mmCIF file of the N, C-alpha and C atoms, coordinates in Angstrom:
data_MODEL
# 
_entry.id   MODEL 
# 
loop_
_atom_site.group_PDB 
_atom_site.id 
_atom_site.type_symbol 
_atom_site.label_atom_id 
_atom_site.label_alt_id 
_atom_site.label_comp_id 
_atom_site.label_asym_id 
_atom_site.label_entity_id 
_atom_site.label_seq_id 
_atom_site.pdbx_PDB_ins_code 
_atom_site.Cartn_x 
_atom_site.Cartn_y 
_atom_site.Cartn_z 
_atom_site.occupancy 
_atom_site.B_iso_or_equiv 
_atom_site.pdbx_formal_charge 
_atom_site.auth_seq_id 
_atom_site.auth_comp_id 
_atom_site.auth_asym_id 
_atom_site.auth_atom_id 
_atom_site.pdbx_PDB_model_num 
ATOM 1   N N  . MET A 1 1  ? -9.454  27.364 -15.049 1.00 0.00 ? 1  MET A N  1 
ATOM 2   C CA . MET A 1 1  ? -7.566  27.877 -14.924 1.00 0.00 ? 1  MET A CA 1 
ATOM 3   C C  . MET A 1 1  ? -7.121  27.823 -15.286 1.00 0.00 ? 1  MET A C  1 
ATOM 4   N N  . ASN A 1 2  ? -5.915  28.554 -15.875 1.00 0.00 ? 2  ASN A N  1 
ATOM 5   C CA . ASN A 1 2  ? -5.257  28.362 -17.216 1.00 0.00 ? 2  ASN A CA 1 
ATOM 6   C C  . ASN A 1 2  ? -4.596  27.694 -17.534 1.00 0.00 ? 2  ASN A C  1 
ATOM 7   N N  . LEU A 1 3  ? -3.623  26.978 -18.623 1.00 0.00 ? 3  LEU A N  1 
ATOM 8   C CA . LEU A 1 3  ? -2.307  25.890 -18.249 1.00 0.00 ? 3  LEU A CA 1 
ATOM 9   C C  . LEU A 1 3  ? -1.200  26.736 -19.648 1.00 0.00 ? 3  LEU A C  1 
ATOM 10  N N  . ALA A 1 4  ? -1.802  28.124 -19.215 1.00 0.00 ? 4  ALA A N  1 
ATOM 11  C CA . ALA A 1 4  ? -0.942  28.054 -20.094 1.00 0.00 ? 4  ALA A CA 1 
ATOM 12  C C  . ALA A 1 4  ? 1.042   28.638 -19.518 1.00 0.00 ? 4  ALA A C  1 
ATOM 13  N N  . ASN A 1 5  ? 0.083   28.101 -18.605 1.00 0.00 ? 5  ASN A N  1 
ATOM 14  C CA . ASN A 1 5  ? 2.148   28.398 -17.332 1.00 0.00 ? 5  ASN A CA 1 
ATOM 15  C C  . ASN A 1 5  ? 2.139   26.552 -16.181 1.00 0.00 ? 5  ASN A C  1 
ATOM 16  N N  . PHE A 1 6  ? 1.423   25.224 -18.030 1.00 0.00 ? 6  PHE A N  1 
ATOM 17  C CA . PHE A 1 6  ? 1.284   24.598 -16.647 1.00 0.00 ? 6  PHE A CA 1 
ATOM 18  C C  . PHE A 1 6  ? 3.257   23.407 -17.211 1.00 0.00 ? 6  PHE A C  1 
ATOM 19  N N  . GLU A 1 7  ? 4.514   24.580 -17.564 1.00 0.00 ? 7  GLU A N  1 
ATOM 20  C CA . GLU A 1 7  ? 5.692   24.069 -17.685 1.00 0.00 ? 7  GLU A CA 1 
ATOM 21  C C  . GLU A 1 7  ? 5.912   24.663 -16.308 1.00 0.00 ? 7  GLU A C  1 
ATOM 22  N N  . THR A 1 8  ? 5.199   25.384 -15.668 1.00 0.00 ? 8  THR A N  1 
ATOM 23  C CA . THR A 1 8  ? 5.810   25.346 -13.692 1.00 0.00 ? 8  THR A CA 1 
ATOM 24  C C  . THR A 1 8  ? 4.840   25.055 -12.835 1.00 0.00 ? 8  THR A C  1 
ATOM 25  N N  . MET A 1 9  ? 3.995   23.954 -13.496 1.00 0.00 ? 9  MET A N  1 
ATOM 26  C CA . MET A 1 9  ? 3.109   23.591 -12.194 1.00 0.00 ? 9  MET A CA 1 
ATOM 27  C C  . MET A 1 9  ? 3.174   21.974 -11.726 1.00 0.00 ? 9  MET A C  1 
ATOM 28  N N  . ASP A 1 10 ? 3.147   21.637 -10.686 1.00 0.00 ? 10 ASP A N  1 
ATOM 29  C CA . ASP A 1 10 ? 3.525   20.500 -9.747  1.00 0.00 ? 10 ASP A CA 1 
ATOM 30  C C  . ASP A 1 10 ? 2.863   19.774 -10.635 1.00 0.00 ? 10 ASP A C  1 
ATOM 31  N N  . PRO A 1 11 ? 3.809   18.512 -10.945 1.00 0.00 ? 11 PRO A N  1 
ATOM 32  C CA . PRO A 1 11 ? 3.130   17.964 -12.212 1.00 0.00 ? 11 PRO A CA 1 
ATOM 33  C C  . PRO A 1 11 ? 1.479   16.476 -11.541 1.00 0.00 ? 11 PRO A C  1 
ATOM 34  N N  . ILE A 1 12 ? 1.686   16.464 -10.882 1.00 0.00 ? 12 ILE A N  1 
ATOM 35  C CA . ILE A 1 12 ? 0.374   15.526 -9.901  1.00 0.00 ? 12 ILE A CA 1 
ATOM 36  C C  . ILE A 1 12 ? -0.599  16.776 -9.356  1.00 0.00 ? 12 ILE A C  1 
ATOM 37  N N  . MET A 1 13 ? -0.421  18.097 -9.065  1.00 0.00 ? 13 MET A N  1 
ATOM 38  C CA . MET A 1 13 ? -2.343  18.523 -10.322 1.00 0.00 ? 13 MET A CA 1 
ATOM 39  C C  . MET A 1 13 ? -2.397  18.840 -10.813 1.00 0.00 ? 13 MET A C  1 
ATOM 40  N N  . LEU A 1 14 ? -1.056  19.387 -11.909 1.00 0.00 ? 14 LEU A N  1 
ATOM 41  C CA . LEU A 1 14 ? -0.864  18.977 -13.841 1.00 0.00 ? 14 LEU A CA 1 
ATOM 42  C C  . LEU A 1 14 ? -2.607  18.386 -13.772 1.00 0.00 ? 14 LEU A C  1 
ATOM 43  N N  . MET A 1 15 ? -1.300  16.470 -13.686 1.00 0.00 ? 15 MET A N  1 
ATOM 44  C CA . MET A 1 15 ? -2.794  15.882 -14.439 1.00 0.00 ? 15 MET A CA 1 
ATOM 45  C C  . MET A 1 15 ? -3.955  16.172 -14.083 1.00 0.00 ? 15 MET A C  1 
ATOM 46  N N  . SER A 1 16 ? -3.728  15.633 -12.873 1.00 0.00 ? 16 SER A N  1 
ATOM 47  C CA . SER A 1 16 ? -5.734  15.765 -12.115 1.00 0.00 ? 16 SER A CA 1 
ATOM 48  C C  . SER A 1 16 ? -6.254  16.828 -12.977 1.00 0.00 ? 16 SER A C  1 
ATOM 49  N N  . ILE A 1 17 ? -5.774  17.861 -12.978 1.00 0.00 ? 17 ILE A N  1 
ATOM 50  C CA . ILE A 1 17 ? -6.355  19.261 -13.990 1.00 0.00 ? 17 ILE A CA 1 
ATOM 51  C C  . ILE A 1 17 ? -6.776  19.501 -15.092 1.00 0.00 ? 17 ILE A C  1 
ATOM 52  N N  . VAL A 1 18 ? -5.721  18.617 -15.690 1.00 0.00 ? 18 VAL A N  1 
ATOM 53  C CA . VAL A 1 18 ? -5.437  18.279 -17.335 1.00 0.00 ? 18 VAL A CA 1 
ATOM 54  C C  . VAL A 1 18 ? -6.595  17.288 -17.797 1.00 0.00 ? 18 VAL A C  1 
ATOM 55  N N  . ASN A 1 19 ? -6.587  15.883 -16.752 1.00 0.00 ? 19 ASN A N  1 
ATOM 56  C CA . ASN A 1 19 ? -7.685  15.123 -16.649 1.00 0.00 ? 19 ASN A CA 1 
ATOM 57  C C  . ASN A 1 19 ? -9.046  15.475 -16.550 1.00 0.00 ? 19 ASN A C  1 
ATOM 58  N N  . MET A 1 20 ? -8.904  16.146 -15.382 1.00 0.00 ? 20 MET A N  1 
ATOM 59  C CA . MET A 1 20 ? -10.278 17.105 -15.163 1.00 0.00 ? 20 MET A CA 1 
ATOM 60  C C  . MET A 1 20 ? -10.997 17.978 -16.961 1.00 0.00 ? 20 MET A C  1 
ATOM 61  N N  . LYS A 1 21 ? -10.465 18.453 -17.731 1.00 0.00 ? 21 LYS A N  1 
ATOM 62  C CA . LYS A 1 21 ? -10.839 18.774 -18.117 1.00 0.00 ? 21 LYS A CA 1 
ATOM 63  C C  . LYS A 1 21 ? -10.631 19.244 -19.107 1.00 0.00 ? 21 LYS A C  1 
ATOM 64  N N  . ILE A 1 22 ? -10.033 17.615 -20.188 1.00 0.00 ? 22 ILE A N  1 
ATOM 65  C CA . ILE A 1 22 ? -10.538 16.430 -20.585 1.00 0.00 ? 22 ILE A CA 1 
ATOM 66  C C  . ILE A 1 22 ? -11.763 16.487 -20.510 1.00 0.00 ? 22 ILE A C  1 
ATOM 67  N N  . ARG A 1 23 ? -12.243 15.721 -19.182 1.00 0.00 ? 23 ARG A N  1 
ATOM 68  C CA . ARG A 1 23 ? -13.434 15.279 -19.402 1.00 0.00 ? 23 ARG A CA 1 
ATOM 69  C C  . ARG A 1 23 ? -14.692 15.466 -19.120 1.00 0.00 ? 23 ARG A C  1 
ATOM 70  N N  . ASP A 1 24 ? -14.644 17.154 -18.608 1.00 0.00 ? 24 ASP A N  1 
ATOM 71  C CA . ASP A 1 24 ? -15.426 17.324 -18.334 1.00 0.00 ? 24 ASP A CA 1 
ATOM 72  C C  . ASP A 1 24 ? -15.551 18.824 -19.688 1.00 0.00 ? 24 ASP A C  1 
ATOM 73  N N  . GLU A 1 25 ? -14.845 19.191 -20.311 1.00 0.00 ? 25 GLU A N  1 
ATOM 74  C CA . GLU A 1 25 ? -14.565 20.463 -21.224 1.00 0.00 ? 25 GLU A CA 1 
ATOM 75  C C  . GLU A 1 25 ? -14.454 20.253 -21.957 1.00 0.00 ? 25 GLU A C  1 
ATOM 76  N N  . PHE A 1 26 ? -13.725 19.298 -22.998 1.00 0.00 ? 26 PHE A N  1 
ATOM 77  C CA . PHE A 1 26 ? -12.173 19.002 -23.708 1.00 0.00 ? 26 PHE A CA 1 
ATOM 78  C C  . PHE A 1 26 ? -12.181 18.605 -24.581 1.00 0.00 ? 26 PHE A C  1 
ATOM 79  N N  . GLY A 1 27 ? -12.760 16.634 -24.474 1.00 0.00 ? 27 GLY A N  1 
ATOM 80  C CA . GLY A 1 27 ? -12.843 15.351 -24.783 1.00 0.00 ? 27 GLY A CA 1 
ATOM 81  C C  . GLY A 1 27 ? -11.609 14.814 -25.280 1.00 0.00 ? 27 GLY A C  1 
ATOM 82  N N  . ASP A 1 28 ? -10.730 15.396 -25.727 1.00 0.00 ? 28 ASP A N  1 
ATOM 83  C CA . ASP A 1 28 ? -9.683  15.208 -25.716 1.00 0.00 ? 28 ASP A CA 1 
ATOM 84  C C  . ASP A 1 28 ? -7.987  16.311 -25.710 1.00 0.00 ? 28 ASP A C  1 
ATOM 85  N N  . LEU A 1 29 ? -7.082  15.149 -25.203 1.00 0.00 ? 29 LEU A N  1 
ATOM 86  C CA . LEU A 1 29 ? -6.278  16.144 -25.511 1.00 0.00 ? 29 LEU A CA 1 
ATOM 87  C C  . LEU A 1 29 ? -5.287  17.094 -26.132 1.00 0.00 ? 29 LEU A C  1 
ATOM 88  N N  . GLU A 1 30 ? -6.528  16.650 -27.294 1.00 0.00 ? 30 GLU A N  1 
ATOM 89  C CA . GLU A 1 30 ? -6.074  18.161 -29.135 1.00 0.00 ? 30 GLU A CA 1 
ATOM 90  C C  . GLU A 1 30 ? -6.599  18.808 -28.842 1.00 0.00 ? 30 GLU A C  1 
ATOM 91  N N  . ASN A 1 31 ? -8.013  19.051 -27.967 1.00 0.00 ? 31 ASN A N  1 
ATOM 92  C CA . ASN A 1 31 ? -9.180  19.708 -28.393 1.00 0.00 ? 31 ASN A CA 1 
ATOM 93  C C  . ASN A 1 31 ? -8.643  20.689 -27.741 1.00 0.00 ? 31 ASN A C  1 
ATOM 94  N N  . LEU A 1 32 ? -7.856  20.684 -26.045 1.00 0.00 ? 32 LEU A N  1 
ATOM 95  C CA . LEU A 1 32 ? -8.041  20.890 -25.066 1.00 0.00 ? 32 LEU A CA 1 
ATOM 96  C C  . LEU A 1 32 ? -6.500  21.642 -25.600 1.00 0.00 ? 32 LEU A C  1 
ATOM 97  N N  . THR A 1 33 ? -5.287  21.777 -25.456 1.00 0.00 ? 33 THR A N  1 
ATOM 98  C CA . THR A 1 33 ? -4.115  21.668 -25.706 1.00 0.00 ? 33 THR A CA 1 
ATOM 99  C C  . THR A 1 33 ? -4.188  23.187 -27.239 1.00 0.00 ? 33 THR A C  1 
ATOM 100 N N  . LYS A 1 34 ? -5.517  22.984 -28.329 1.00 0.00 ? 34 LYS A N  1 
ATOM 101 C CA . LYS A 1 34 ? -5.677  23.663 -28.713 1.00 0.00 ? 34 LYS A CA 1 
ATOM 102 C C  . LYS A 1 34 ? -6.033  24.787 -28.507 1.00 0.00 ? 34 LYS A C  1 
ATOM 103 N N  . PHE A 1 35 ? -7.322  25.036 -27.409 1.00 0.00 ? 35 PHE A N  1 
ATOM 104 C CA . PHE A 1 35 ? -8.845  25.961 -26.447 1.00 0.00 ? 35 PHE A CA 1 
ATOM 105 C C  . PHE A 1 35 ? -6.889  26.710 -25.890 1.00 0.00 ? 35 PHE A C  1 
ATOM 106 N N  . PHE A 1 36 ? -6.137  25.955 -25.334 1.00 0.00 ? 36 PHE A N  1 
ATOM 107 C CA . PHE A 1 36 ? -4.585  26.845 -24.532 1.00 0.00 ? 36 PHE A CA 1 
ATOM 108 C C  . PHE A 1 36 ? -3.683  27.528 -25.529 1.00 0.00 ? 36 PHE A C  1 
ATOM 109 N N  . ASP A 1 37 ? -3.819  26.888 -26.585 1.00 0.00 ? 37 ASP A N  1 
ATOM 110 C CA . ASP A 1 37 ? -2.759  27.495 -27.604 1.00 0.00 ? 37 ASP A CA 1 
ATOM 111 C C  . ASP A 1 37 ? -1.246  26.873 -26.672 1.00 0.00 ? 37 ASP A C  1 
ATOM 112 N N  . ILE A 1 38 ? -0.970  25.396 -26.408 1.00 0.00 ? 38 ILE A N  1 
ATOM 113 C CA . ILE A 1 38 ? 0.282   25.413 -26.021 1.00 0.00 ? 38 ILE A CA 1 
ATOM 114 C C  . ILE A 1 38 ? 0.537   24.335 -26.477 1.00 0.00 ? 38 ILE A C  1 
ATOM 115 N N  . ASP A 1 39 ? 2.313   23.816 -26.218 1.00 0.00 ? 39 ASP A N  1 
ATOM 116 C CA . ASP A 1 39 ? 2.604   22.818 -27.298 1.00 0.00 ? 39 ASP A CA 1 
ATOM 117 C C  . ASP A 1 39 ? 2.332   21.419 -26.686 1.00 0.00 ? 39 ASP A C  1 
ATOM 118 N N  . GLN A 1 40 ? 1.520   20.477 -27.669 1.00 0.00 ? 40 GLN A N  1 
ATOM 119 C CA . GLN A 1 40 ? 1.086   19.033 -27.342 1.00 0.00 ? 40 GLN A CA 1 
ATOM 120 C C  . GLN A 1 40 ? 2.286   17.837 -26.570 1.00 0.00 ? 40 GLN A C  1 
ATOM 121 N N  . GLN A 1 41 ? 2.827   18.452 -27.645 1.00 0.00 ? 41 GLN A N  1 
ATOM 122 C CA . GLN A 1 41 ? 4.129   17.561 -27.477 1.00 0.00 ? 41 GLN A CA 1 
ATOM 123 C C  . GLN A 1 41 ? 5.082   17.710 -25.253 1.00 0.00 ? 41 GLN A C  1 
ATOM 124 N N  . LYS A 1 42 ? 4.789   18.923 -25.272 1.00 0.00 ? 42 LYS A N  1 
ATOM 125 C CA . LYS A 1 42 ? 5.600   19.894 -24.069 1.00 0.00 ? 42 LYS A CA 1 
ATOM 126 C C  . LYS A 1 42 ? 4.670   18.979 -22.746 1.00 0.00 ? 42 LYS A C  1 
ATOM 127 N N  . LEU A 1 43 ? 3.739   19.609 -22.992 1.00 0.00 ? 43 LEU A N  1 
ATOM 128 C CA . LEU A 1 43 ? 3.017   19.188 -21.859 1.00 0.00 ? 43 LEU A CA 1 
ATOM 129 C C  . LEU A 1 43 ? 2.763   17.342 -21.999 1.00 0.00 ? 43 LEU A C  1 
ATOM 130 N N  . VAL A 1 44 ? 3.085   16.290 -23.387 1.00 0.00 ? 44 VAL A N  1 
ATOM 131 C CA . VAL A 1 44 ? 2.981   15.204 -22.600 1.00 0.00 ? 44 VAL A CA 1 
ATOM 132 C C  . VAL A 1 44 ? 4.450   14.490 -22.031 1.00 0.00 ? 44 VAL A C  1 
ATOM 133 N N  . ASN A 1 45 ? 5.452   15.646 -22.290 1.00 0.00 ? 45 ASN A N  1 
ATOM 134 C CA . ASN A 1 45 ? 6.452   15.372 -21.707 1.00 0.00 ? 45 ASN A CA 1 
ATOM 135 C C  . ASN A 1 45 ? 7.255   15.580 -20.421 1.00 0.00 ? 45 ASN A C  1 
ATOM 136 N N  . LYS A 1 46 ? 6.422   16.635 -20.019 1.00 0.00 ? 46 LYS A N  1 
ATOM 137 C CA . LYS A 1 46 ? 6.568   16.938 -18.516 1.00 0.00 ? 46 LYS A CA 1 
ATOM 138 C C  . LYS A 1 46 ? 5.711   15.966 -18.115 1.00 0.00 ? 46 LYS A C  1 
ATOM 139 N N  . LEU A 1 47 ? 4.538   15.550 -18.097 1.00 0.00 ? 47 LEU A N  1 
ATOM 140 C CA . LEU A 1 47 ? 4.280   14.710 -17.101 1.00 0.00 ? 47 LEU A CA 1 
ATOM 141 C C  . LEU A 1 47 ? 4.475   12.642 -17.597 1.00 0.00 ? 47 LEU A C  1 
ATOM 142 N N  . ALA A 1 48 ? 4.923   12.603 -18.334 1.00 0.00 ? 48 ALA A N  1 
ATOM 143 C CA . ALA A 1 48 ? 5.518   11.709 -19.448 1.00 0.00 ? 48 ALA A CA 1 
ATOM 144 C C  . ALA A 1 48 ? 6.887   11.399 -17.930 1.00 0.00 ? 48 ALA A C  1 
ATOM 145 N N  . ALA A 1 49 ? 7.490   12.692 -17.768 1.00 0.00 ? 49 ALA A N  1 
ATOM 146 C CA . ALA A 1 49 ? 9.205   13.505 -16.690 1.00 0.00 ? 49 ALA A CA 1 
ATOM 147 C C  . ALA A 1 49 ? 9.041   12.370 -15.642 1.00 0.00 ? 49 ALA A C  1 
ATOM 148 N N  . ALA A 1 50 ? 6.850   13.172 -15.155 1.00 0.00 ? 50 ALA A N  1 
ATOM 149 C CA . ALA A 1 50 ? 6.385   13.093 -13.642 1.00 0.00 ? 50 ALA A CA 1 
ATOM 150 C C  . ALA A 1 50 ? 6.146   10.930 -13.588 1.00 0.00 ? 50 ALA A C  1 
ATOM 151 N N  . GLY A 1 51 ? 6.002   10.177 -14.501 1.00 0.00 ? 51 GLY A N  1 
ATOM 152 C CA . GLY A 1 51 ? 5.841   8.680  -14.560 1.00 0.00 ? 51 GLY A CA 1 
ATOM 153 C C  . GLY A 1 51 ? 4.598   8.932  -15.356 1.00 0.00 ? 51 GLY A C  1 
ATOM 154 N N  . PHE A 1 52 ? 3.186   10.143 -16.058 1.00 0.00 ? 52 PHE A N  1 
ATOM 155 C CA . PHE A 1 52 ? 2.011   9.326  -16.231 1.00 0.00 ? 52 PHE A CA 1 
ATOM 156 C C  . PHE A 1 52 ? 2.593   9.938  -17.841 1.00 0.00 ? 52 PHE A C  1 
ATOM 157 N N  . ASP A 1 53 ? 2.159   8.665  -18.691 1.00 0.00 ? 53 ASP A N  1 
ATOM 158 C CA . ASP A 1 53 ? 1.564   8.435  -19.875 1.00 0.00 ? 53 ASP A CA 1 
ATOM 159 C C  . ASP A 1 53 ? 0.175   9.171  -20.463 1.00 0.00 ? 53 ASP A C  1 
ATOM 160 N N  . TYR A 1 54 ? 0.304   9.305  -21.786 1.00 0.00 ? 54 TYR A N  1 
ATOM 161 C CA . TYR A 1 54 ? -1.526  9.526  -22.292 1.00 0.00 ? 54 TYR A CA 1 
ATOM 162 C C  . TYR A 1 54 ? -1.841  8.848  -21.987 1.00 0.00 ? 54 TYR A C  1 
ATOM 163 N N  . LEU A 1 55 ? -2.582  7.904  -21.877 1.00 0.00 ? 55 LEU A N  1 
ATOM 164 C CA . LEU A 1 55 ? -4.048  7.359  -22.516 1.00 0.00 ? 55 LEU A CA 1 
ATOM 165 C C  . LEU A 1 55 ? -5.102  7.071  -23.849 1.00 0.00 ? 55 LEU A C  1 
ATOM 166 N N  . PRO A 1 56 ? -4.536  7.773  -25.317 1.00 0.00 ? 56 PRO A N  1 
ATOM 167 C CA . PRO A 1 56 ? -5.371  7.322  -25.809 1.00 0.00 ? 56 PRO A CA 1 
ATOM 168 C C  . PRO A 1 56 ? -7.099  7.273  -25.791 1.00 0.00 ? 56 PRO A C  1 
ATOM 169 N N  . GLU A 1 57 ? -6.710  5.243  -25.746 1.00 0.00 ? 57 GLU A N  1 
ATOM 170 C CA . GLU A 1 57 ? -8.258  5.341  -25.659 1.00 0.00 ? 57 GLU A CA 1 
ATOM 171 C C  . GLU A 1 57 ? -9.005  5.177  -24.305 1.00 0.00 ? 57 GLU A C  1 
ATOM 172 N N  . VAL A 1 58 ? -8.872  6.015  -23.198 1.00 0.00 ? 58 VAL A N  1 
ATOM 173 C CA . VAL A 1 58 ? -9.532  6.195  -22.126 1.00 0.00 ? 58 VAL A CA 1 
ATOM 174 C C  . VAL A 1 58 ? -9.528  7.418  -22.491 1.00 0.00 ? 58 VAL A C  1 
ATOM 175 N N  . LYS A 1 59 ? -8.523  8.922  -22.551 1.00 0.00 ? 59 LYS A N  1 
ATOM 176 C CA . LYS A 1 59 ? -8.529  9.936  -22.512 1.00 0.00 ? 59 LYS A CA 1 
ATOM 177 C C  . LYS A 1 59 ? -8.651  10.063 -21.037 1.00 0.00 ? 59 LYS A C  1 
ATOM 178 N N  . GLN A 1 60 ? -7.509  9.712  -20.585 1.00 0.00 ? 60 GLN A N  1 
ATOM 179 C CA . GLN A 1 60 ? -6.482  10.289 -18.976 1.00 0.00 ? 60 GLN A CA 1 
ATOM 180 C C  . GLN A 1 60 ? -4.917  10.120 -19.322 1.00 0.00 ? 60 GLN A C  1 
ATOM 181 N N  . PHE A 1 61 ? -4.361  10.437 -18.382 1.00 0.00 ? 61 PHE A N  1 
ATOM 182 C CA . PHE A 1 61 ? -3.411  10.697 -18.163 1.00 0.00 ? 61 PHE A CA 1 
ATOM 183 C C  . PHE A 1 61 ? -3.244  9.462  -17.283 1.00 0.00 ? 61 PHE A C  1 
ATOM 184 N N  . ARG A 1 62 ? -2.353  8.385  -17.031 1.00 0.00 ? 62 ARG A N  1 
ATOM 185 C CA . ARG A 1 62 ? -1.833  7.414  -15.478 1.00 0.00 ? 62 ARG A CA 1 
ATOM 186 C C  . ARG A 1 62 ? -0.840  7.375  -15.626 1.00 0.00 ? 62 ARG A C  1 
# 
């Protein structure tokens, strides 16, 4: 799934997809955002607005 349109995605679905991709393919948020060429802070802000924070120690949004 291409995350280029993350700004219009449902935040719960987005959080699930991002966590899965970090776990299965990218290892961390920085690698994921670089690969998809998306603004990391915008992604973090969108998910934060829905109540999800990125926890770097576990490499997940919760």
